[in-house]
N, C-alpha and C positions, 0 to 999 in steps of 0.2 A: 741722364747719366751720360750720354753722348756726349755734351757740353763738357762734363769733367774730364772725358776719354782725350779731347782733344786739347783741352786746355793746358794739360801737362805733357804733351807730345813735345818730342826733340824731333827740330827739323836740322837738316844739313846745311851748309855753308850756302848752296845752289838754292835750296827751298827757300831757306831766309832771304835770299839776295832776289828771288822771284818774288816775294811775297811783298817785299818792301819796294820793289821797283828799280833797283840798284843790280850791277855787275855784280858777279862774285867777286872780283878782286877789288870793287868799292869794299865790298863787308870785308874782307881781308883786310883793307887798307885801315878800317874804320876800328879794327881791333890792334893795328899797332899805334894809330893816333890818338885814341881814345875819344874820335868825333865821329860822326858822320851827317853830313849835311848842315853843321853848324851846331849840330846838338850833341851831347853825350851818347857816345854808341850804346846800341843795345846789349844788356847782359848777354854772357852766353858761358858755357860749361864745355870744359875739356875732358874727355874720356882718352886718356892718352894722348896720342896725337891727333884725335877726331875732335873736330870743334862742333858743338851743336847750341841750339838757341830754342827756347821754348816759346811756343806761339804767345803765351801770356808777355812774355818780355818784349815781342816785337811788337804785341797790341799797345804795350805802353808807351814805346818807342813813338809808334801811330800816333798816339792821343797827344804826346809831348810835342809833338811836329804840328799838330793842328792847332794846340793852344797858341803855338809861337807864331803862326799864322804862315806857315809853309805852304 
């Protein structure tokens, strides 16, 4: 049950940046450019002006990065 709770948790830009090891500015820029470290940027959702990332989306991005040899 706990895994399901965190799998769908929404993280702020700052939390997502910390999780991925990038600065918040880099994460913000990835939304504009569509890429992060040469890969498609993690998906995000907008709630008005607030941007959030799911843990599941960030984990998927990390898995793609590992497959690409980063």
